[in-house]
Structure formats: structure tokens, C-alpha cells
N, C-alpha and C positions, 0 to 999 in steps of 0.2 A: 616658469619664468615670468617675471614681471618687468614690463618696459616702463621706464619713468617718462612722464610727459609734463612739461612745465607750462602752466597756465596762469602764472602769477602776473601782476601788473609790472613786474620788474624784479630781478632780471628776466628777460624774455628769451625764447629760443634763438639760437645762433645758427644761421644757414651754414651748410657744409663748406662752401668756398670761403666764408668769413672765418670760420674756425681754422681751416687748414692754412690760411695765410699767416698764421702766427708761429708756424713751426720753424721759420728761418729768422735768424738774428742778423741785423746790420748795426753798424755804429751810428750813434745819433749825431755825430759831427761829420759824417761822410756826405759827399755830394749826393749819393743815392738816397739817403734819408731826407736831405734837404729838398730834393725833387718830390719825394713822396709827401712830405709835410706840406709843400706848396700846393700840391694837388688836393690834399685833404682840406686845407683851409679854403680853397676855392670851392670845393664841394659843399662845405658847410654854409657858405654864402648862398648856395642854391637851396639848401634845405631851410635855412632861416628866411629866405626870400629877402635878402638885404644886399645893398651895394657897399655896406660898411665892412670893415674887417671883423673877423670872428676870432677871439682869443681861445687858445686851447690849453688846458691844464690837466695834469695827471692827478685825478681825485674823483670822488663821487660828485654828483651834481650839487651836493651841499657845499662843497668847496667853492663853486662858482657863486652860490648864494652868499656865502660869507664874503667873497671877493667883491661882490656888488655893493655890499654895505660898507666894507672897509675902504674901498677906493673912491666912492662917490659922495661920502658924507663926512661931516665933522662932529666932534662931541657936542651933544646938546641939540643937534638938528632935530626938528620935529618932522615925523613921517607918519603917514596913515597906512596901516597894514590890515588888509581884509582877511579875517580869520574864520573860515567856514569849514575847517577840517584840520587834520594833523599837520599838513605842510604849510598852510597859511600861518598856523601857530609857530611853526619853525622859523619862518621869516621874521615874525615878531620877536621870537626869542633871540635870534641872532642880532637883530637890531638893538635890542635892549642890552645884550652882552657887550656891545661896542659903545654903550653910553648914549644912544639916541633917545629922544623924547618920543615915545611910541604911543600913538592913538590906535588902540586895538578896536577894529570895527568887527565885532563878533556877530555872527548870524547863525541860524540853525544849521547844523551839519546835514547836508543833503540838499539844501537850498542853494541858489545861485546868488552871487553878489549883485547889488543894485548900483548901477553907475550913477544914478541920481544922488545916492548917498555920498559918492565921491565929489559930485558937483557942489553939494551943500557944504561938505567939509572944506573944500577949497575956498568957498566964499567966506566961511566963518574963521578960517585959519590962513590968513594971507602970508604967514611965514612958513607955510608947509613946504618942506624941501623935497618930499617924495611921496608917491602913492605906490604901494606894493600889492600885487595881486597874483594869485596862483591860477594859471590857465586851466589846467586839469587837476582837480583836487582828487588825487589817487585814493585817498582814504574814504571817499564817499561816492566817487564816480561822476560827480557834478563837473561840468565844464563851463567856465565863466565866459562872458561876452567881452573878450579883450578889445575888439574893435570899438565897441561902444565906450568902454573906459578910456581908450586912447583918444577918442574925440574930445572927451571931457577934460582930460589932463593936459592935452596939447595946448589948450588956451591959457595955461598957467606957467609959472616958473618952475613948478615941481617936476621932478623926474618921474617917469612912469617905468617902474621896475616889474618885470613879469617872470615868474617861475614857469618855464615851459618845459620842465624836465620830462614829464610823461606825455605831454600833448604834441610836442614838436615831431613832425613826420607822421602823425596819425590823424590829426584834424588840422584844418586850415589855420595857418599862422603867418601873417604878413607883417614882418617886423617893421619895415619902412612905411608901408601904406597905412598901417594901424598906429603909427606914432609911438611905437615902443622905444623907449630910450635905452633900457638895459634888458636884454633877454638872456636868460641863463637856461642851460639844458645839460643833459648827460647822455652817455653812450648806450645805456643798458635797457632802454625802452623801445620806442619805435625805430631807433637807428640800428637795432639788431646786432649790437656789438656787446661783448662782455663789459661788466662794470669796470670803471677806472679812468674814464675820460670825462672832463667837464668843459663846457663852452660858455662864452659870454660875448654877445654882440652889442656894441655900443653905438649910439647916435652921436652926431657932432655936439649936441646939447649935453650929452652925458660926458663926453671927453672934456668939455669945459668945466664940468663939475669935478672931474678927476683932478684937474689942475688946481682947483681951489681946496680940495679936501685935505684935512689934516690928520685923519686917523692913520695909525701905522699899518703897514702891510709889507710883507716880504715875499713869501712864497707865492701868494696870490696878488702880487703887485701888477696891476694892469699896465702901467707905463713901461715897466721892465719887459713884460710879455710882448707888448706892442713893438718895442724897439728891436727885440731879437727876432720877432717874426718878420720884420721889415727888411732884414738882411737878405743878401743875394748869395746863395739860396737861403730861405728862411730857416731859423733855428728856434729852439726853445731855451729859456734861461737855465733850466736844470735838466737833468736826465729824465726824459719822458718815458712813458710806457710804450716802448718802441713797437712791440708786437700788437698792442691795441690800436696804434695808429695804422699799422698795416691792415688790421682787421676792418677798421673803420673805412679805409680806402675801398676795400671790396664791397662793404655794405652800401656806401654812397653810390658806387657804380651800379649796384643792383637797383637802388632807388631811382637813379636817373633813367635806367632802362625801362622801369615800370612807369615812371612819370608821377609827379605829385598828384595830379588830378585823379589818376587811376588808384593811387595809394589811398587817398582820402575816400574814394568811392568804395574800395574794398573794406576799409575799416568800418565805414557806415553799414555796409551789408552784413558783416560779421556781427556787429553790435546789435543790429535789428533782429538777426536770427537768434542771438542769445536772449534778447529781451522777449521775443515771441515765445521761446521755450519757458522762460521764467513765468510769464503770464499764464501759459497753458498749465503749468504746475500749481497755479493758485498762490504764488508767492508775491511778496511786495517789494518794490524797489526803494532804495534809499534816496537816490537822486530824484527830486521833484520834477525837474525839467530834463527830459531825455532828448530834446531836439538837437543837442550838440554832444551828448554823452556817449561818445563812440570809442573811448579809450579803455574803460573797464566798466563792468556792470556789477554794482554793489546791491546786495539783496539781503533783506531782513530774514534771519533764520526763523523757520516756523516755530510756533509756540511749543515749548517743551524740548526743543533741540538746541543745545549749545553749539554755536558755530565752530568752536574749537574742536569739538568732537567730530563734527562733519569734516573739517579740514584734515584732521588726523586720519580719519577712516579712509578718505579718498586717497591720501598720500600713502598710507601704510598698506592698505589692501589692494588698491587699484593702480598705484603709481602715478596718480594724477595730482599734481601740486597746484592747489588754488590758495588764495590768501584769506586770512580771517580779518576781523575788525581791528582797528588801531585805537589807542586812547580810550575814550569813553564808550566806543562801540565794540570793544573787545568782548568776544563771546556772544555778541548780538547779531552780527552780520557776517556774510562771506562775500568774497569778491572774485568774479569770474573774469579771466584775462582774455583779451583778443587784440592786443596791441603788438605790432611788430610782425614777425615772421609766422603768420597764421593763414590758413585757408579754410574753406567750408568744411572739409572733412575733420579738421581739428575741432571745430565747434561741435559737430555731431558727437565726436568722441567725448568731449568735455561734458556735454549735456547727458550723454548716456551714463557716464560715471556718476554724475550728480544724482540722476534718478536711482541708480543702484544704491548709493550711499544713503539717500533720504529714506528709501524703503527699509534699509537695514536699521535705521534709527527710529522707525515707527511712524514716519509720516505717510499718510494715505493719499494716493492720487492714482489716476489712470496710467498704468505703466505704458511708456512709449509716447505719451502725449507731448512731452517736451521735445523729444527727438523729432516727432512728426512736424511739430510747429516750426522748429528750426529748419528742417529740410524744406518745408513749404516756402519759407522766405528765400532760402538759398536757390531753390529751383527757379523761382520767379526772377531772381537777380543774377542768374548764373553768367550773364554776359560780362560781368566785371571780374569773374574768377580768372 
């Protein structure tokens, strides 16, 4: 018998209470669902750390990314998009598909974006309407300094748009305090809920931009979503993924019980245990700066080992699902997950499977060295378990 274990950066494991909450169906126009939706929307404000409304859509996180572009800008608007990985490039691709004038700020995958570059761009392009940044670049493991970017952009007329899809609920993200105008996220990462829900939190500055914007939107219309969510009880414009909203309600309740401070500490500990294992195995990291890289650990595959072979072996032989590289990193890196519903024993299991697979593929190392390194970190930090 083989037991499957998910260690991908998304979707992530679903806690039993979250999964079981989906077995019952209610009608989306019933008072019961309205009460549920109101509770979830309030809980999302807790997770986003915002006093502003959070909009909910039935889609993957990419839907909220598209909504941010379509609702906040007009054709020809100039925006700067920081592209240091697959998802930064996705923001740029969406912006270009809607007819925006995109300045792609490309930097090496695995590096972190430089807020001084944003400052220079804003000085040289007074007509810049937006600066877009990915908080946690899932394709490389790098986490950008959203707070520093927020300080820079807040002094301009440009909107600060942040993709927080994989980072929200795993690492610190203060929407209001960090001057984020549009923050988008999704359900299937640190929020421990199956894929299918997307969110957008907007500042007053962003809502003023929404009023001026002329790009078309329908399903992802922010104004329509806001109007229906403000009803008593709140509603959604169209039929939502009812069971996913029920699941998210349970997940947010779990997060509140644990507390954001403890959640962030847990993610940091699990990331550091994983990183210690990688170092003990003599492997190299993709992310140059790991001081905030607590969402996923991206690793260069050893010489002579195709990361795709490693991913398939771990999945097919050991039932351990990790992720390979994306885009130009395909076949070159693998990604170890520790975002969402994980504890220390999960990390030990993942590292153990990694050692077994690497050995099968001919990579030489001291067997057990990665597991021992991970356990050492976990023992030292067990008070946050």
C-alpha cells in the first residue's frame, strides 16, 4: 500500500474539518449562506490585515489578478511589473492582454526585486499608473519585500498591486500598514482550502481608480461584487462555489485559533528545517535571499539528475508529490512545499523521501544527513509546534 502525501506549493493539504465541511449543500440565496458569507468576508479581513472590504470570487487566484488589471486601469495606462519568475511574468502577460503599456522589470529568477528600482521608475515615468509585484514568487521560492515597495509607491499616484496568492497566511502581509492598494490571493495555499476561490482587497485609492477605469469587466467586476457583498445579508453576484466557502469558513476559524503570529513562526520553522536538510545534502538553493523565503524551498537539482525524473520517482514510488521547475527552470529545479497545513513530522517525511529518491537516481550523500539536520532544527524550535 502506498499513501499519497502532497508537498506541492499548491494545492496544499486540506485539514479534515475543512474537507468535511463541504459535504452539505445550502442555497446561495438563503439567509444561512448570507450569514456564512458575512463571517468569511470578515475573516478574510483578519487574514489580509485590512480594515477595507475583501471581495470574493469563484476562480483560481489568476482570476483576481485579471480582475485587478481590468478594474483598476484603462487602455494604454503605463504600469511597471516586476518579473523575477513565472508569476511575475503572468501579471505582465495579463496587463499586456488588456492593452496596458507594460514596463517589464526583469531580474534574475531566484533574486529579490529591488525597491530602489521602483523608486527610479516612478521618478522617470511620472505617468506611471501602477507598480505590480509578486510577494512570494512560487516558481523560485523568493519572497519580495512588500513593505519596502509600499513605502516607495505610496508617495506617488501609482497603484501598488501585489500578488499575495502563495504568501498570504504564511508570511507577514500587512495590507493597510504596508500601503498595498490592491492585494489578490487564492484559497489553495496557506489558507488550507481546495482551489477555486480568489480574493481582492482594495484601498480607498484603488476604489477611486476603479471609478475612473474604462477597461471592460463582467464576471470579475469589482463594483458589482462590492455592491452585492454590501447587501444585508451579503451575497455574491453569481452562483459561488458554496462548498468552498463553507470550507474556507472552517479554515479561517482554524487560523484564528492558532493566531497569525504563531502561524508565521510555524512556517518559518518548517522552512528553516527544510533548508537545513537541503544544505546537509550538499544541494544549492534557487532563492538567493532566504531571510523571508518561508513559503516554498526551491532547489537546484544535482548535476546529472533531471528534476522531472526526481519528481516522478517521488510521486510514483513513494507517493510524495513535490513540484518541479516552471518555464525556463523546467527540468533544472525541484520545489519542496511547507505552506499551509504542515507540521514538523511532515517535513521529516518529505526529506526522507527526497533522500531515498536522490539515492535511487545516483546522487551520493550521507544517508540520513538531511533528516538529522531537519530534526535538529525542529527540536530546537519545538515550542512553536
